[in-house]
DSSP file (Angstrom, degrees, kcal/mol; ACC not computed):
  #  RESIDUE AA STRUCTURE BP1 BP2  ACC     N-H-->O    O-->H-N    N-H-->O    O-->H-N    TCO  KAPPA ALPHA  PHI   PSI    X-CA   Y-CA   Z-CA
    1    1 A M     >        0   0    0      0, 0.0     4,-2.6     0, 0.0     5,-0.2   0.000 360.0 360.0 360.0 -35.0  -87.7  -16.0  -59.9
    2    2 A R  H  >  +     0   0    0      1,-0.2     4,-2.8     2,-0.2     5,-0.2   0.913 360.0  49.7 -59.1 -41.8  -90.8  -14.1  -58.9
    3    3 A A  H  > S+     0   0    0      2,-0.2     4,-2.3     1,-0.2    -1,-0.2   0.899 110.2  50.8 -64.0 -40.0  -92.7  -15.3  -61.9
    4    4 A A  H  >>S+     0   0    0      2,-0.2     5,-2.8     1,-0.2     4,-0.7   0.904 112.3  46.3 -64.6 -41.3  -91.7  -18.9  -61.1
    5    5 A V  H ><5S+     0   0    0     -4,-2.6     3,-0.8     3,-0.2    -2,-0.2   0.929 112.1  51.0 -65.2 -44.7  -92.8  -18.6  -57.5
    6    6 A H  H 3<5S+     0   0    0     -4,-2.8    -2,-0.2     1,-0.3    -1,-0.2   0.883 114.1  44.1 -60.0 -39.3  -96.1  -17.0  -58.6
    7    7 A D  H 3<5S-     0   0    0     -4,-2.3    -1,-0.3    -5,-0.2    -2,-0.2   0.551 111.4-120.9 -82.4  -8.3  -96.7  -19.9  -61.1
    8    8 A G  T <<5 +     0   0    0     -3,-0.8     2,-1.4    -4,-0.7    -3,-0.2   0.777  55.7 158.2  72.8  25.6  -95.7  -22.5  -58.5
    9    9 A N     >< +     0   0    0     -5,-2.8     4,-2.0    -6,-0.2    -1,-0.2  -0.673  15.7 178.5 -88.3  90.7  -92.9  -23.7  -60.9
   10   10 A L  H  > S+     0   0    0     -2,-1.4     4,-2.5     1,-0.2     5,-0.2   0.862  77.0  56.8 -62.1 -38.4  -90.6  -25.4  -58.4
   11   11 A D  H  > S+     0   0    0      1,-0.2     4,-2.3     2,-0.2    -1,-0.2   0.931 109.1  45.2 -60.1 -46.4  -88.1  -26.4  -61.1
   12   12 A A  H  > S+     0   0    0      2,-0.2     4,-2.5     1,-0.2    -1,-0.2   0.879 111.5  53.6 -66.5 -37.7  -87.6  -22.9  -62.3
   13   13 A C  H  X S+     0   0    0     -4,-2.0     4,-2.5     2,-0.2    -2,-0.2   0.937 111.0  45.5 -60.9 -47.0  -87.3  -21.6  -58.7
   14   14 A V  H  X S+     0   0    0     -4,-2.5     4,-2.7     2,-0.2     5,-0.2   0.925 113.0  49.5 -64.9 -45.2  -84.5  -24.1  -57.9
   15   15 A E  H  X S+     0   0    0     -4,-2.3     4,-2.6    -5,-0.2     5,-0.2   0.917 112.5  48.0 -61.6 -42.9  -82.6  -23.5  -61.2
   16   16 A H  H  X S+     0   0    0     -4,-2.5     4,-2.7     2,-0.2    -1,-0.2   0.932 112.3  49.2 -62.4 -45.4  -82.8  -19.7  -60.6
   17   17 A D  H  X S+     0   0    0     -4,-2.5     4,-2.2    -5,-0.2     5,-0.3   0.914 112.9  47.2 -60.9 -44.1  -81.6  -20.1  -57.0
   18   18 A I  H  X S+     0   0    0     -4,-2.7     4,-2.5     1,-0.2     5,-0.2   0.942 114.4  45.8 -63.5 -48.5  -78.7  -22.4  -58.0
   19   19 A N  H  X S+     0   0    0     -4,-2.6     4,-2.1    -5,-0.2    -2,-0.2   0.888 111.7  52.9 -64.0 -39.2  -77.6  -20.1  -60.8
   20   20 A F  H  X S+     0   0    0     -4,-2.7     4,-1.6    -5,-0.2    -1,-0.2   0.953 114.8  39.2 -60.8 -52.0  -77.8  -17.0  -58.7
   21   21 A H  H  X S+     0   0    0     -4,-2.2     4,-2.3     1,-0.2    -2,-0.2   0.859 113.0  55.6 -70.6 -34.6  -75.7  -18.3  -55.9
   22   22 A Q  H  X S+     0   0    0     -4,-2.5     4,-2.6    -5,-0.3    -1,-0.2   0.898 105.8  52.8 -64.3 -38.7  -73.3  -20.0  -58.2
   23   23 A G  H  X S+     0   0    0     -4,-2.1     4,-1.9     2,-0.2    -1,-0.2   0.897 108.8  49.8 -62.5 -41.1  -72.7  -16.7  -60.0
   24   24 A I  H  X S+     0   0    0     -4,-1.6     4,-1.2     2,-0.2    -2,-0.2   0.923 112.3  47.3 -63.0 -44.5  -71.9  -15.0  -56.6
   25   25 A L  H  X>S+     0   0    0     -4,-2.3     5,-0.9     1,-0.2     4,-0.7   0.899 110.0  51.5 -67.4 -39.6  -69.4  -17.8  -55.7
   26   26 A K  H ><5S+     0   0    0     -4,-2.6     3,-1.1     1,-0.2    -1,-0.2   0.890 106.7  55.0 -63.5 -37.1  -67.7  -17.7  -59.1
   27   27 A A  H 3<5S+     0   0    0     -4,-1.9    -1,-0.2     1,-0.3    -2,-0.2   0.805 101.2  58.9 -64.6 -28.1  -67.3  -14.0  -58.7
   28   28 A S  H 3<5S-     0   0    0     -4,-1.2    -1,-0.3    -3,-0.3    -2,-0.2   0.703  98.5-142.8 -72.8 -17.9  -65.6  -14.6  -55.4
   29   29 A Q  T <<5 +     0   0    0     -3,-1.1     2,-0.8    -4,-0.7    -3,-0.1   0.789  51.0 142.6  58.0  31.2  -62.9  -16.7  -57.2
   30   30 A N     >< -     0   0    0     -5,-0.9     4,-2.2     1,-0.2    -1,-0.2  -0.870  34.5-167.7-103.2 101.4  -62.8  -19.1  -54.3
   31   31 A D  H  > S+     0   0    0     -2,-0.8     4,-2.3     1,-0.2     5,-0.2   0.835  84.4  55.1 -61.1 -35.9  -62.4  -22.5  -55.8
   32   32 A V  H  > S+     0   0    0      1,-0.2     4,-2.3     2,-0.2    -1,-0.2   0.943 109.9  45.8 -64.2 -46.8  -63.2  -24.3  -52.5
   33   33 A L  H  > S+     0   0    0      1,-0.2     4,-2.9     2,-0.2    -2,-0.2   0.887 110.8  53.5 -63.4 -38.7  -66.5  -22.5  -52.1
   34   34 A V  H  X S+     0   0    0     -4,-2.2     4,-2.3     2,-0.2    -1,-0.2   0.921 110.2  47.4 -62.6 -43.4  -67.4  -23.2  -55.8
   35   35 A R  H  X S+     0   0    0     -4,-2.3     4,-1.6     2,-0.2    -2,-0.2   0.899 112.6  49.0 -65.0 -40.6  -66.8  -26.9  -55.3
   36   36 A V  H  X S+     0   0    0     -4,-2.3     4,-2.4     1,-0.2    -2,-0.2   0.932 111.3  50.0 -63.3 -44.6  -68.8  -27.0  -52.1
   37   37 A W  H  X S+     0   0    0     -4,-2.9     4,-3.2     1,-0.2     5,-0.2   0.899 105.3  56.5 -62.2 -39.9  -71.6  -25.1  -53.8
   38   38 A D  H  X S+     0   0    0     -4,-2.3     4,-1.6     1,-0.2    -1,-0.2   0.896 109.1  47.5 -58.3 -39.3  -71.6  -27.5  -56.8
   39   39 A T  H  X S+     0   0    0     -4,-1.6     4,-1.7     2,-0.2    -1,-0.2   0.925 113.9  46.3 -66.3 -44.8  -72.2  -30.4  -54.3
   40   40 A L  H  X S+     0   0    0     -4,-2.4     4,-2.5     1,-0.2    -2,-0.2   0.862 107.4  57.9 -66.1 -35.4  -75.0  -28.5  -52.6
   41   41 A A  H  X S+     0   0    0     -4,-3.2     4,-2.2     2,-0.2    -1,-0.2   0.896 104.6  51.2 -62.2 -39.7  -76.5  -27.6  -55.9
   42   42 A F  H  X S+     0   0    0     -4,-1.6     4,-2.2    -5,-0.2    -1,-0.2   0.926 109.5  50.8 -60.9 -44.5  -76.8  -31.2  -56.7
   43   43 A D  H  X S+     0   0    0     -4,-1.7     4,-2.6     1,-0.2    -2,-0.2   0.900 108.5  51.8 -60.8 -41.7  -78.5  -31.8  -53.4
   44   44 A L  H  X S+     0   0    0     -4,-2.5     4,-2.2     1,-0.2    -1,-0.2   0.897 108.8  50.5 -62.5 -40.3  -81.0  -29.0  -54.1
   45   45 A R  H  X S+     0   0    0     -4,-2.2     4,-2.0     2,-0.2    -1,-0.2   0.911 110.8  48.9 -64.8 -41.2  -81.9  -30.5  -57.4
   46   46 A I  H  X S+     0   0    0     -4,-2.2     4,-2.5     1,-0.2    -2,-0.2   0.926 110.9  50.2 -63.5 -44.7  -82.5  -33.9  -55.8
   47   47 A R  H  X S+     0   0    0     -4,-2.6     4,-2.5     1,-0.2    -1,-0.2   0.872 108.6  53.1 -62.6 -36.4  -84.7  -32.3  -53.1
   48   48 A A  H  X S+     0   0    0     -4,-2.2     4,-2.2     2,-0.2    -1,-0.2   0.910 109.4  48.2 -65.0 -41.8  -86.7  -30.4  -55.8
   49   49 A V  H  X S+     0   0    0     -4,-2.0     4,-2.6     2,-0.2    -2,-0.2   0.923 111.7  49.5 -64.6 -43.7  -87.4  -33.7  -57.6
   50   50 A I  H  X S+     0   0    0     -4,-2.5     4,-2.9     1,-0.2     5,-0.2   0.916 110.7  50.7 -62.0 -42.6  -88.4  -35.4  -54.4
   51   51 A G  H  X S+     0   0    0     -4,-2.5     4,-1.8     1,-0.2    -1,-0.2   0.894 111.1  48.5 -61.1 -39.9  -90.7  -32.5  -53.6
   52   52 A K  H  X S+     0   0    0     -4,-2.2     4,-1.3     2,-0.2    -2,-0.2   0.918 113.4  46.5 -66.6 -44.1  -92.3  -32.7  -57.0
   53   53 A I  H  X S+     0   0    0     -4,-2.6     4,-1.1     1,-0.2     3,-0.3   0.923 111.8  50.7 -64.9 -44.2  -92.8  -36.5  -56.8
   54   54 A S  H  X S+     0   0    0     -4,-2.9     4,-0.6     1,-0.2    -1,-0.2   0.842 107.2  53.9 -66.8 -31.5  -94.2  -36.3  -53.3
   55   55 A S  H  < S+     0   0    0     -4,-1.8     4,-0.4     1,-0.2     3,-0.3   0.829 112.3  44.6 -70.4 -29.4  -96.7  -33.6  -54.3
   56   56 A E  H  X S+     0   0    0     -4,-1.3     4,-1.5    -3,-0.3     3,-0.4   0.614  94.7  80.4 -85.7 -13.7  -98.0  -35.8  -57.2
   57   57 A M  H  X S+     0   0    0     -4,-1.1     4,-2.7     1,-0.2     5,-0.2   0.857  84.1  60.6 -63.1 -35.5  -98.1  -38.9  -55.0
   58   58 A R  H  X S+     0   0    0     -4,-0.6     4,-2.6    -3,-0.3    -1,-0.2   0.903 104.0  50.1 -58.7 -41.6 -101.4  -37.9  -53.5
   59   59 A E  H  > S+     0   0    0     -4,-0.4     4,-2.1    -3,-0.4    -1,-0.2   0.897 110.5  49.7 -63.8 -40.4 -103.0  -38.0  -56.9
   60   60 A V  H  X S+     0   0    0     -4,-1.5     4,-1.1     2,-0.2    -2,-0.2   0.933 111.7  47.9 -64.1 -45.7 -101.6  -41.4  -57.6
   61   61 A V  H >X S+     0   0    0     -4,-2.7     3,-0.7     1,-0.2     4,-0.5   0.928 112.2  49.4 -61.3 -45.5 -102.9  -42.8  -54.3
   62   62 A E  H >< S+     0   0    0     -4,-2.6     3,-1.0     1,-0.2    -1,-0.2   0.873 106.2  56.3 -62.5 -37.4 -106.3  -41.3  -54.8
   63   63 A S  H 3< S+     0   0    0     -4,-2.1    -1,-0.2     1,-0.2     4,-0.2   0.765 108.9  47.6 -67.9 -23.2 -106.5  -42.8  -58.3
   64   64 A H  H <X S+     0   0    0     -4,-1.1     4,-2.2    -3,-0.7     3,-0.5   0.501  84.9  95.2 -92.7  -4.9 -105.9  -46.3  -56.9
   65   65 A Q  H <X S+     0   0    0     -3,-1.0     4,-2.7    -4,-0.5     5,-0.2   0.873  79.2  54.5 -58.9 -41.7 -108.5  -45.9  -54.1
   66   66 A P  H  > S+     0   0    0      0, 0.0     4,-2.2     0, 0.0    -1,-0.2   0.881 110.0  48.6 -60.1 -35.4 -111.4  -47.6  -56.0
   67   67 A I  H  > S+     0   0    0     -3,-0.5     4,-2.5    -4,-0.2     5,-0.2   0.934 111.5  48.9 -67.4 -46.0 -109.2  -50.6  -56.6
   68   68 A V  H  X S+     0   0    0     -4,-2.2     4,-2.5     1,-0.2    -1,-0.2   0.918 112.4  48.4 -60.1 -44.5 -108.2  -50.7  -52.9
   69   69 A E  H  X S+     0   0    0     -4,-2.7     4,-1.8     2,-0.2    -1,-0.2   0.911 111.0  50.0 -64.3 -42.7 -111.8  -50.4  -51.8
   70   70 A A  H  <>S+     0   0    0     -4,-2.2     5,-3.0    -5,-0.2    -1,-0.2   0.918 113.4  46.0 -62.7 -43.0 -113.0  -53.2  -54.2
   71   71 A L  H ><5S+     0   0    0     -4,-2.5     3,-1.6     1,-0.2    -2,-0.2   0.900 109.9  54.4 -65.6 -40.1 -110.2  -55.5  -53.0
   72   72 A H  H 3<5S+     0   0    0     -4,-2.5    -1,-0.2     1,-0.3    -2,-0.2   0.840 108.8  48.9 -62.0 -33.6 -111.0  -54.7  -49.3
   73   73 A K  T 3<5S-     0   0    0     -4,-1.8    -1,-0.3    -5,-0.2    -2,-0.2   0.348 120.9-108.7 -89.5   6.2 -114.6  -55.7  -49.9
   74   74 A G  T < 5S+     0   0    0     -3,-1.6     2,-0.7     1,-0.1    -3,-0.2   0.725  79.6 129.8  77.8  21.3 -113.6  -58.9  -51.6
   75   75 A R     >< +     0   0    0     -5,-3.0     4,-2.0    -6,-0.2     5,-0.2  -0.597  19.1 159.2-109.1  69.8 -114.6  -57.9  -55.1
   76   76 A G  H  > S+     0   0    0     -2,-0.7     4,-1.7     1,-0.2    -1,-0.2   0.854  71.7  55.3 -60.6 -39.5 -111.5  -58.8  -57.0
   77   77 A R  H  > S+     0   0    0      1,-0.2     4,-0.7     2,-0.2    -1,-0.2   0.921 108.9  48.0 -62.6 -43.2 -113.2  -58.9  -60.3
   78   78 A E  H >> S+     0   0    0      1,-0.2     3,-0.9     2,-0.2     4,-0.7   0.887 107.7  56.1 -63.5 -38.5 -114.5  -55.4  -59.9
   79   79 A A  H >< S+     0   0    0     -4,-2.0     3,-0.8     1,-0.3    -1,-0.2   0.852 101.0  59.0 -61.7 -34.4 -111.0  -54.3  -58.8
   80   80 A G  H 3< S+     0   0    0     -4,-1.7    -1,-0.3     1,-0.2    -2,-0.2   0.745 105.5  49.0 -66.8 -23.5 -109.6  -55.6  -62.1
   81   81 A F  H <<        0   0    0     -3,-0.9    -1,-0.2    -4,-0.7    -2,-0.2   0.559 360.0 360.0 -92.5  -9.9 -111.9  -53.3  -64.1
   82   82 A C    <<        0   0    0     -3,-0.8    -1,-0.2    -4,-0.7   -15,-0.1   0.495 360.0 360.0 -73.5 360.0 -111.0  -50.2  -62.2
């Protein structure tokens, strides 16, 4: 997990965290806790995906900025070439 954190690999961090805690719960042999954890693990995976998408969203917005500026200035033809 340290390597994943150092590399900024959010996917690997989440998978490690899920597997680590799931192993502890399975060792406890408490079926209720295992089922609750499975539900929470799904939530963690979803949050990781959302975090990944939102971090890349800035790049997408920036890449569209020339088009937005051209449209704002009334240069639709130029926007089509961006």
